[in-house]
C-alpha positions in Angstrom: -6.4 -59.4 48.6 -6.9 -62.9 47.4 -4.9 -64.4 44.5 -8.1 -64.8 42.5 -9.1 -61.1 43.0 -5.6 -60.0 42.0 -5.9 -62.1 38.7 -9.3 -60.5 38.0 -7.9 -57.0 38.5 -5.0 -57.7 36.3 -7.3 -59.0 33.5 -9.5 -55.9 33.8 -6.4 -53.6 33.6 -5.2 -55.5 30.5 -8.6 -55.2 28.8 -8.8 -51.4 29.7 -5.4 -50.9 28.2 -6.4 -52.7 25.1 -9.6 -50.6 24.9 -7.7 -47.4 25.3 -5.2 -48.5 22.7 -8.0 -49.4 20.2 -9.7 -46.1 20.8 -6.4 -44.2 20.4 -5.8 -46.1 17.2 -9.3 -45.2 16.0 -8.8 -41.5 16.8 -5.4 -41.6 15.0 -6.8 -43.3 11.9 -9.8 -41.0 11.9 -7.5 -37.9 12.0 -5.4 -39.3 9.2 -8.4 -39.8 7.0 -9.8 -36.4 8.0 -6.7 -34.7 6.9 -6.7 -36.5 3.6 -10.4 -35.7 3.1 -9.8 -31.9 3.5 -6.9 -32.0 1.1 -8.7 -34.2 -1.5 -12.0 -32.4 -0.9 -13.6 -35.9 -0.4 -16.9 -36.0 1.4 -16.9 -39.9 1.5 -13.5 -39.9 3.2 -14.5 -37.2 5.7 -17.7 -39.2 6.5 -15.7 -42.3 7.1 -13.5 -40.3 9.6 -16.7 -39.4 11.5 -17.9 -43.0 11.4 -14.6 -44.3 12.8 -14.5 -41.6 15.6 -17.9 -40.0 16.1 -16.8 -38.4 19.3 -13.8 -36.6 17.6 -14.5 -32.9 17.0 -11.8 -32.7 14.4 -13.5 -35.4 12.3 -16.8 -33.4 12.3 -14.8 -30.3 11.4 -13.1 -32.1 8.5 -16.5 -33.2 7.2 -17.8 -29.6 7.6 -14.9 -28.2 5.5 -15.5 -30.7 2.7 -19.2 -29.7 2.7 -18.2 -26.0 2.5 -16.0 -26.8 -0.5 -19.1 -27.8 -2.5 -21.3 -25.1 -1.0 -23.3 -27.5 1.1 -23.5 -24.8 3.9 -26.4 -26.2 5.9 -24.6 -29.6 6.2 -21.4 -27.8 7.1 -23.2 -25.9 9.9 -24.7 -29.1 11.2 -21.3 -30.8 11.6 -19.7 -27.7 13.2 -22.5 -27.5 15.7 -21.7 -31.2 16.6 -18.0 -30.3 16.9 -18.7 -27.5 19.3 -20.6 -29.8 21.6 -17.7 -32.2 21.6 -15.2 -29.4 22.3 -17.2 -26.6 23.8 -14.4 -24.2 24.8 -12.7 -24.2 21.4 -13.0 -20.6 20.2 -11.9 -21.5 16.7 -14.7 -24.0 16.3 -17.2 -21.4 17.5 -15.8 -18.9 15.1 -16.2 -21.4 12.2 -19.7 -22.2 13.3 -20.5 -18.5 13.3 -19.3 -18.1 9.8 -21.2 -21.2 8.7 -24.4 -19.8 10.2 -23.8 -16.5 8.6 -23.5 -18.3 5.2 -27.0 -19.7 5.6 -28.4 -16.3 6.7 -28.9 -17.3 10.3 -27.6 -14.0 11.8 -28.9 -14.6 15.3 -27.4 -18.0 15.4 -24.1 -16.7 14.0 -24.0 -14.0 16.7 -24.6 -16.6 19.4 -21.6 -18.6 18.1 -19.4 -15.6 17.8 -20.3 -14.5 21.3 -19.0 -17.9 22.5 -15.8 -17.4 20.4 -15.2 -14.1 22.1 -16.0 -15.5 25.5 -13.3 -18.2 25.1 -10.8 -15.9 23.3 -11.5 -12.4 24.7 -8.1 -11.0 23.7 -7.9 -12.4 20.1 -8.4 -9.6 17.5 -9.9 -11.9 14.8 -12.9 -13.0 17.0 -13.8 -9.3 17.7 -13.3 -8.5 14.0 -15.6 -11.3 12.9 -18.3 -10.4 15.4 -18.0 -6.7 14.5 -18.5 -7.4 10.8 -21.6 -9.5 11.5 -23.1 -6.8 13.7 -22.4 -4.3 10.9 -24.4 -6.4 8.5 -27.1 -6.7 11.1 -27.4 -3.0 11.3 -25.9 -2.7 14.8 -23.6 0.0 13.7 -22.6 1.5 17.1 -21.8 -2.0 18.6 -20.1 -3.1 15.4 -17.6 -0.2 15.3 -16.9 -0.6 19.0 -16.0 -4.2 18.3 -14.0 -3.4 15.1 -12.0 -0.7 16.9 -11.1 -3.1 19.6 -9.9 -5.6 17.0 -7.9 -2.9 15.2 -6.2 -1.7 18.4 -5.2 -5.3 19.2 -4.0 -6.0 15.6 -3.1 -2.9 13.5 -3.3 -4.9 10.3 -7.1 -4.4 10.5 -6.8 -0.6 10.8 -6.8 0.2 7.0 -9.9 -1.9 6.5 -11.6 -0.3 9.5 -10.9 3.2 8.1 -12.2 2.1 4.7 -15.4 0.7 6.2 -16.0 3.9 8.2 -15.3 6.0 5.1 -17.8 4.1 3.0 -20.5 4.2 5.6 -20.0 7.9 6.2 -20.0 8.6 2.5 -16.6 10.2 2.7 -17.2 12.4 5.7 -13.7 12.9 7.2 -14.8 13.8 10.7 -17.3 10.9 11.0 -14.7 8.5 9.7 -12.2 9.7 12.2 -14.7 9.2 15.1 -16.0 5.9 13.9 -12.5 4.4 13.4 -11.4 5.8 16.8 -8.4 7.6 15.4 -6.3 8.9 18.3 -2.8 7.3 18.5 0.1 8.5 16.3 0.2 5.2 14.4 -3.6 5.4 13.7 -3.3 9.1 12.6 -0.5 8.3 10.2 -2.6 5.4 8.7 -5.5 7.8 8.4 -3.4 10.4 6.7 -2.2 7.8 4.2 -5.8 6.8 3.5 -6.9 10.4 3.0 -3.9 10.9 0.6 -4.9 8.0 -1.5 -8.4 9.6 -1.7 -7.0 12.9 -2.9 -8.0 14.8 0.2 -5.1 17.2 0.3 -6.0 19.7 3.0 -7.3 16.9 5.3 -4.1 14.9 4.8 -2.0 17.9 5.6 -4.1 18.5 8.8 -3.4 15.0 10.0 0.3 15.4 9.0 0.6 18.5 11.2 -0.5 16.6 14.2 2.1 13.8 13.8 4.8 15.8 12.0 7.4 15.2 14.8 6.8 11.4 14.8 6.3 10.6 11.1 9.3 8.9 9.3 10.8 10.2 6.1 9.5 7.1 4.3 6.0 7.7 5.5 6.2 11.4 4.6 7.4 10.5 1.1 4.5 8.1 0.8 2.0 10.8 1.6 3.6 13.1 -0.9 3.6 10.4 -3.6 -0.1 9.7 -3.1 -1.1 13.4 -3.2 0.9 14.1 -6.3 -0.8 11.1 -8.0 -4.1 12.8 -7.1 -2.9 16.2 -8.3 -3.0 17.7 -4.9 0.3 19.5 -5.5 0.1 22.3 -2.9 -0.6 20.1 0.1 1.9 17.6 -1.2 4.5 20.3 -1.3 3.6 21.5 2.2 4.2 18.0 3.5 7.4 17.5 1.4 8.7 20.9 2.5 8.6 20.0 6.2 12.4 19.8 6.5 13.2 22.1 3.5 12.0 25.4 4.8 14.3 27.4 2.4 12.1 26.4 -0.5 8.9 28.3 -0.5 7.2 27.3 -3.8 7.7 28.8 -7.2 11.4 28.2 -7.5 13.7 25.3 -8.3 14.9 23.1 -5.6 18.7 23.0 -6.0 18.7 24.7 -9.4 22.5 24.7 -9.4 22.9 20.9 -8.6 24.9 21.7 -5.5 23.5 18.7 -3.7 23.9 15.0 -4.5 21.6 13.6 -7.1 19.4 10.7 -5.8 17.3 8.1 -7.6 14.4 7.9 -5.1 13.0 11.5 -5.1 9.2 11.3 -4.7 8.5 15.0 -4.3 9.7 18.3 -5.5 13.5 17.7 -6.0 15.3 16.6 -9.1 14.0 13.2 -10.4 16.5 11.1 -12.4 15.3 8.3 -14.8 16.7 4.8 -14.4 15.2 3.6 -17.7 18.2 3.9 -20.0 21.7 2.4 -19.6 23.1 4.3 -22.5 23.5 7.5 -20.5 25.1 8.6 -17.3 24.2 11.5 -15.0 26.6 12.8 -12.4 27.5 15.9 -10.5 30.6 17.6 -11.9 32.8 19.8 -9.7 35.3 20.5 -12.4 33.1 22.4 -14.9 30.2 24.7 -13.9 28.5 27.9 -14.7 27.8 29.0 -11.1 28.4 27.7 -7.6 30.7 24.7 -7.3 28.9 22.0 -9.2 26.9 21.3 -12.4 25.1 18.3 -13.8 26.9 16.3 -16.4 24.9 14.1 -18.8 26.9 11.7 -21.0 25.0 10.1 -23.9 26.3 6.9 -25.4 23.8 5.3 -27.7 20.1 4.9 -28.3 17.7 6.5 -25.8 13.9 7.2 -25.8 13.0 10.7 -27.0 9.7 10.8 -25.0 11.2 9.9 -21.6 12.3 12.6 -19.2 15.9 11.9 -18.3 15.7 14.6 -15.6 12.7 16.4 -14.2 11.4 18.5 -11.3 7.9 19.5 -10.2 7.4 23.2 -9.2 4.4 24.8 -7.5 3.1 27.8 -9.5 0.2 30.3 -9.5 -2.6 30.0 -12.0 -2.9 32.4 -14.9 0.6 33.7 -14.2 3.4 34.4 -16.7 6.8 32.8 -15.9 10.3 32.8 -17.3 12.7 29.9 -16.8 16.4 30.4 -17.5 19.2 27.9 -17.4 22.8 27.4 -18.6 24.2 24.6 -20.7 27.4 23.4 -22.3 28.0 20.7 -25.0 30.9 18.5 -25.9 30.9 16.6 -29.2 27.1 16.1 -29.2 25.9 14.2 -32.3 22.3 13.2 -32.9 19.2 13.6 -35.0 17.2 14.2 -31.8 18.9 16.8 -29.7 18.2 17.5 -26.0 16.0 20.3 -24.9 14.0 21.5 -21.8 10.2 21.3 -21.8 7.6 22.5 -19.4 4.4 20.6 -18.8 1.2 21.8 -17.1 0.5 19.0 -14.7 -3.2 19.8 -14.4 -3.8 19.3 -18.2 -0.7 17.2 -18.9 0.0 19.5 -21.9 3.4 20.8 -22.8 3.2 24.6 -22.6 6.7 25.6 -23.6 10.0 24.2 -25.0 13.5 25.6 -25.1 15.6 25.6 -28.3 17.4 22.4 -28.9 20.8 22.3 -27.3 23.4 22.7 -30.0 25.4 19.9 -31.7 29.1 19.8 -31.5 31.0 21.5 -28.7 30.1 24.9 -27.1 31.1 26.9 -24.1 28.6 27.8 -21.4 25.5 29.5 -22.8 22.3 30.8 -21.3 18.8 30.1 -22.6 15.3 31.0 -21.4 11.7 30.2 -22.2 8.4 31.8 -21.2 4.9 30.5 -20.6 1.6 31.4 -19.0 -0.1 29.0 -16.6 -3.8 28.0 -17.1 -6.6 29.0 -14.7 -6.5 25.6 -12.9 -2.7 25.0 -13.0 -1.1 24.4 -9.6 2.2 22.8 -10.7 4.4 22.4 -13.7 7.1 19.8 -14.5 10.4 20.9 -16.0 12.0 18.1 -18.0 15.1 17.3 -20.0 13.9 15.3 -23.0 15.0 14.9 -26.7 13.5 16.1 -29.9 11.7 13.4 -32.0 13.9 11.8 -34.6 12.9 11.3 -38.2 14.0 7.7 -38.2 14.6 4.9 -35.6 16.8 3.9 -33.9 17.9 7.3 -32.9 21.2 7.3 -31.1 22.9 10.2 -29.4 26.5 10.6 -28.4 28.4 13.2 -26.5 28.2 15.2 -23.2 26.1 18.1 -22.0 26.3 20.1 -18.8 23.4 21.9 -17.1 23.4 24.5 -14.4 21.8 27.7 -12.9 18.1 26.8 -13.3 15.9 29.7 -12.3 12.2 30.5 -12.5 10.7 34.0 -12.1 7.4 35.6 -12.4 7.3 37.7 -15.6 5.1 40.6 -16.7 
């Protein structure tokens, strides 16, 4: 190699490095402007990024995004089409192009783009989900649900939406929804049971629950119960709640003698305790009781709402049946213009059907009291509550302590 040839080669190498450097600088500057354009929603800035680096897919994408921000969807589609030619194996760009074409009602073109997105990212849930939704809008129901099921099995976050889509298209047909959504695994069946519970489908929820009863968590079971109770599906809610409480068979108090610990998160058919008032304290008392080894002690120390249940329990009952509830109570230095009492509410009509006498003022030994009522033709459950009488003036404080024990419900003639 001659000295002259070596010099020529060196000069060419230097020029090539300079050219690469200039192009790199252009690409870097273009990307900087493109990021600014997207944040600032500036079409001129995005167009300048394309002018500086016309072969940069990201510059065209930035311009497309700014067009979409002002609803210039055809212009956005054009720029994304250019971007995919510059980076043809980028699944994300194909996905965005599919969305852009869908926005301009080019369903076939959108499907072509989404086919490419799936081709280059076959294991990504979101690509299958987008293509499934497009096919659904195109009337390709069978292919759509096959695609949507694949996406949901890959990413379970899509499962609730898949179930809802199947439910809507089947017009609430439980069997068709189950088949369309491909419900077969334990996790899917629990999600399906949750959806049915929110829709107030008591028997159908219980059927799904029976299949997964050995796998469902207590938290999931309580959620089903809570949704069914909210939809007044009391019998099936009780059947699910009762899964691990077989000693309770329906029309009776659960722990009527307060022998168990009182919890603040009861979502079903045990004692529910209000957290709404700091001027009273509820606790289990082992030193003073009417029966068993414990009672419930309620200490009042100031103003409390008269229309709020301090303590309550939901009980399954028969319609058009006469019942008698009895309980024991004791007082110590109770003083108030709105004394405590026990009320019974028909949960179907939300009407109070019976009240006890007010618990006495002052101090008393243990006493028994009872109240009777007849359930309405549609009544499935009642709520027994500890509340207070309305006061003639406000505020209406109450001071002192009461004890409750030995709650019992019986059918009466």
